[in-house]
C-alpha positions as CSV (number, residue, x, y, z in Angstrom):
1,M,58.1,21.3,-16.7
2,S,55.0,19.5,-15.3
3,A,54.9,18.3,-11.7
4,P,55.2,14.6,-11.1
5,A,52.0,12.7,-10.7
6,R,51.1,11.7,-7.2
7,P,50.6,8.0,-6.4
8,A,47.0,7.0,-6.1
9,S,45.8,6.4,-2.6
10,P,45.0,2.8,-1.7
11,D,41.7,4.0,-0.2
12,A,40.7,5.4,-3.6
13,S,40.7,2.1,-5.4
14,P,37.4,1.6,-7.2
15,G,36.5,-1.7,-5.5
16,R,37.1,-0.6,-1.9
17,V,34.3,0.5,0.5
18,A,35.2,3.1,3.1
19,F,32.7,1.9,5.8
20,R,31.9,-1.8,5.6
21,P,28.4,-2.7,6.7
22,N,28.3,-4.7,10.0
23,W,25.8,-7.4,9.0
24,T,26.1,-9.1,12.5
25,A,25.0,-5.9,14.2
26,R,22.2,-5.3,11.6
27,A,20.9,-8.9,12.2
28,G,21.0,-8.3,16.0
29,W,19.0,-5.1,15.7
30,A,16.5,-6.8,13.3
31,L,16.0,-9.7,15.8
32,L,15.5,-7.2,18.6
33,A,12.9,-5.3,16.6
34,L,11.1,-8.6,15.8
35,Y,11.1,-9.6,19.4
36,A,9.7,-6.2,20.5
37,V,6.8,-6.7,18.1
38,Y,6.3,-10.3,19.3
39,A,6.3,-9.1,23.0
40,A,3.8,-6.4,22.2
41,T,1.4,-8.9,20.7
42,Q,1.8,-11.2,23.7
43,L,1.0,-8.3,26.1
44,G,-2.1,-7.3,24.3
45,F,-1.0,-4.1,22.8
46,S,-3.2,-2.9,19.9
47,P,-3.9,0.4,18.1
48,E,-7.6,0.2,19.2
49,R,-6.6,-0.1,22.8
50,F,-4.1,2.7,22.5
51,A,-6.7,5.0,20.9
52,G,-9.2,4.1,23.6
53,G,-6.6,4.9,26.3
54,L,-6.1,8.4,24.8
55,A,-9.8,9.1,25.0
56,H,-10.0,7.9,28.6
57,G,-6.9,9.9,29.4
58,Q,-8.4,13.1,28.0
59,Q,-11.5,12.6,30.2
60,F,-9.2,12.0,33.2
61,L,-7.2,15.1,32.6
62,A,-10.4,17.1,32.2
63,R,-11.6,16.1,35.6
64,M,-8.3,17.1,37.2
65,F,-8.5,20.8,36.2
66,P,-8.6,23.1,37.9
67,P,-6.6,21.9,40.9
68,N,-8.3,21.9,44.3
69,F,-6.3,23.2,47.2
70,S,-9.2,23.3,49.6
71,R,-7.7,20.5,51.6
72,W,-4.4,22.3,52.1
73,E,-4.0,21.4,55.7
74,L,-4.2,17.7,54.9
75,I,-1.8,18.1,52.0
76,Q,0.6,20.2,54.2
77,S,0.7,17.5,56.9
78,G,1.4,14.8,54.3
79,I,4.2,16.8,52.6
80,L,5.7,17.5,56.0
81,E,5.7,13.9,56.9
82,S,7.2,12.9,53.6
83,L,10.0,15.4,54.1
84,Q,10.7,14.1,57.6
85,I,10.7,10.5,56.2
86,A,13.2,11.5,53.5
87,V,15.5,13.4,55.8
88,I,15.6,10.7,58.5
89,A,16.1,7.9,56.0
90,T,18.9,9.8,54.2
91,V,20.8,10.7,57.4
92,V,20.6,7.2,58.9
93,G,21.2,5.5,55.6
94,I,24.4,7.6,55.0
95,A,25.6,6.9,58.5
96,V,25.2,3.1,57.9
97,A,26.5,3.2,54.4
98,L,29.8,4.9,55.1
99,P,31.4,2.1,57.0
100,I,29.9,-0.5,54.7
101,G,31.4,1.4,51.7
102,F,34.8,1.4,53.3
103,L,34.6,-2.3,54.0
104,A,33.5,-3.0,50.3
105,A,36.5,-1.1,48.8
106,R,38.8,-3.8,47.3
107,N,41.9,-1.5,47.4
108,L,41.6,-1.1,51.2
109,M,40.2,-4.4,52.4
110,P,41.1,-8.0,51.9
111,P,38.7,-10.2,49.8
112,W,37.3,-12.0,52.8
113,V,35.9,-8.7,54.0
114,T,34.9,-7.1,50.7
115,W,32.9,-10.1,49.3
116,P,30.4,-10.5,52.2
117,T,30.0,-6.7,52.3
118,R,29.3,-6.5,48.6
119,I,26.7,-9.3,48.9
120,L,25.0,-7.3,51.6
121,I,25.0,-4.2,49.3
122,A,23.6,-6.4,46.5
123,L,20.8,-7.6,48.8
124,C,19.9,-4.0,49.7
125,R,19.8,-3.1,46.0
126,S,17.9,-6.1,44.8
127,F,14.3,-4.9,45.6
128,H,12.4,-1.7,44.8
129,P,11.7,0.5,47.8
130,I,7.9,-0.3,47.4
131,I,8.5,-4.0,47.8
132,V,10.7,-3.4,50.9
133,A,8.1,-1.0,52.3
134,I,5.4,-3.7,51.9
135,L,7.6,-6.1,53.9
136,F,8.1,-3.5,56.7
137,V,4.4,-2.6,56.7
138,K,3.7,-6.3,57.3
139,A,6.4,-6.5,59.9
140,I,5.9,-3.4,62.0
141,G,2.5,-2.1,60.8
142,F,1.3,1.0,58.9
143,G,2.9,4.4,59.4
144,A,6.0,6.5,58.7
145,L,8.4,4.1,60.5
146,A,7.8,1.4,57.8
147,G,8.6,4.0,55.1
148,V,11.7,5.2,56.9
149,M,13.0,1.7,57.2
150,A,12.4,0.9,53.6
151,L,14.2,4.1,52.4
152,I,17.1,3.4,54.8
153,V,17.6,0.0,53.0
154,A,17.5,1.7,49.6
155,S,19.9,4.4,50.8
156,V,22.4,1.9,52.1
157,G,22.4,0.0,48.8
158,F,22.9,3.1,46.7
159,I,25.3,5.1,48.8
160,A,27.5,2.1,49.9
161,K,28.0,0.9,46.3
162,L,28.9,4.3,44.8
163,F,31.1,5.2,47.8
164,A,33.0,1.9,47.5
165,E,33.5,2.5,43.8
166,A,34.7,6.1,44.5
167,I,37.3,4.8,47.0
168,E,38.5,2.2,44.5
169,E,39.3,5.0,42.1
170,I,41.4,7.1,44.4
171,S,45.2,7.6,44.1
172,L,47.0,5.3,46.6
173,K,50.1,7.6,46.6
174,Q,48.4,9.9,49.1
175,V,47.3,7.0,51.2
176,E,50.9,5.6,51.2
177,A,52.3,9.0,52.1
178,V,50.0,9.2,55.2
179,R,50.9,5.7,56.2
180,A,54.6,6.6,55.9
181,T,54.2,9.1,58.7
182,G,53.2,6.2,61.0
183,A,49.5,7.0,61.0
184,G,47.0,4.3,62.0
185,F,44.2,2.9,59.9
186,L,41.6,5.4,61.0
187,S,43.9,8.4,60.6
188,T,44.8,7.1,57.1
189,L,41.1,7.0,56.1
190,I,40.6,10.5,57.4
191,M,43.7,12.1,56.0
192,G,44.4,10.0,52.9
193,V,41.0,8.7,51.6
194,Q,38.4,11.2,52.8
195,P,39.8,14.3,51.1
196,Q,39.8,12.5,47.7
197,V,36.2,11.2,47.9
198,L,34.5,14.1,49.8
199,P,33.2,16.0,46.7
200,R,31.8,12.9,45.1
201,F,30.3,11.8,48.4
202,I,28.5,15.2,48.7
203,G,27.0,14.6,45.3
204,F,25.9,11.1,46.2
205,A,24.3,12.3,49.4
206,T,22.4,15.1,47.8
207,Y,21.1,12.8,45.0
208,Q,20.0,10.3,47.6
209,L,18.1,12.9,49.5
210,D,16.3,13.9,46.2
211,S,15.6,10.2,45.5
212,N,14.2,9.6,49.0
213,L,11.9,12.6,48.6
214,R,10.5,11.1,45.4
215,N,10.3,7.6,46.9
216,S,8.7,8.8,50.1
217,T,5.6,9.6,48.0
218,M,5.5,6.1,46.7
219,V,6.0,4.1,49.9
220,G,3.0,6.0,51.3
221,I,0.8,4.3,48.8
222,V,1.4,0.9,50.4
223,G,1.1,2.2,53.9
224,G,4.5,3.8,54.6
225,G,3.2,7.2,55.6
226,G,3.7,10.5,53.9
227,I,1.9,12.3,51.1
228,G,1.5,9.0,49.2
229,A,-1.2,7.9,51.6
230,T,-3.1,11.2,51.0
231,L,-2.6,10.8,47.2
232,F,-3.9,7.2,47.2
233,T,-6.9,8.2,49.3
234,A,-7.8,11.0,46.8
235,Y,-7.5,8.5,44.0
236,Q,-9.9,6.1,45.7
237,R,-12.4,8.9,46.3
238,F,-12.2,10.1,42.7
239,D,-11.1,13.5,43.8
240,F,-8.9,14.0,40.8
241,D,-8.7,17.8,41.3
242,V,-7.2,17.2,44.7
243,V,-4.9,14.7,43.1
244,L,-3.6,17.4,40.7
245,A,-3.1,19.7,43.7
246,I,-1.0,17.1,45.5
247,L,1.0,16.4,42.3
248,I,1.8,20.1,41.9
249,V,3.0,20.4,45.5
250,I,5.2,17.3,45.0
251,V,6.7,18.7,41.9
252,A,7.4,22.0,43.7
253,L,9.0,20.1,46.6
254,I,11.3,18.2,44.2
255,M,12.3,21.4,42.4
256,V,13.2,23.1,45.8
257,A,15.2,20.0,46.7
258,E,17.1,20.2,43.4
259,I,18.0,23.8,44.1
260,V,19.2,23.0,47.6
261,S,21.2,20.1,46.4
262,G,22.9,22.2,43.8
263,W,23.7,24.8,46.4
264,A,25.2,22.2,48.7
265,R,27.4,20.8,46.0
266,K,28.8,24.3,45.3
267,V,29.5,24.9,49.0
268,F,31.4,21.6,49.6
269,Q,33.2,21.3,46.3
C-alpha cells in the first residue's frame, strides 16, 4: 500500500517569491551612489588628479627612506613631552569626568540635574581636540599647557558620556539592597554602583589614554607642545627622512601603550 501524499507547502507555490526585493532600499542606495558621484565632481575629483597624486606620493615616499634618527635627542624630548601631556590630561580628565558622569546618569539623578550635565558633555564633545587646542593656544599661548587643556576637554567629553551610559545599564537591585541597609548616597555609589561599572570604566580609561597619546601628536602641530611640533618643523624643513623616523617612534609608542592597556584590563577585570 502506497504512503499518502503529503500536502504541498504553501511556500512552494509556483507564483511565490521567497525573498521579495526591497525596492525602497534599492532606490535609497541608488540615490546615495548618485549623490556620491555628484559630490565627487563638485569637489574636483578626477582620474587625472588621482594618477598625478600617486606619482607625487611615490616621490614623497622615496625621499622618506631610509629613516634618519640622527636627531634622536630632539625626537626623544618631543616623545617624552607628548607622553607627559597624555598622562596628565588622562588623569585630570578622568578625575573631572567621574562626578560629571554620575550627575548625568538618569537612573540616579533627577532630570533637572542630568539635562544641564549632558549639555556640558555635549559641548565638550562638539569640537575636535585640534580646534580646542587652537583656542587654548590663543588664550594661554604656545606650549604643553595648551595641549593638556585641550585633551582634558576631550577626555571629559568621552569618559563622562560612556561612564553615564554604563551607570544607566546597571542593575538597580544591588543599589536598592545597599540603600536598605541605611547607607547614605556616597556609600550607595561606592558599594552599589562602583563594583558594577569598574571593569568597563578601566576599559574606558585605558582607551582614553591611548587616544590622548595619539591626539597629543596632533595638538602639537598647532602649538600645543609634544612631538607634533617636532614633526611639523621637520615637514617645513623638507626633512622627510626625519619625518619617517618620528612616525616610526610614534607607532612604536602607540603599540607599547596598547600592550600596557591590555595588561591593565586583565589586572582589574
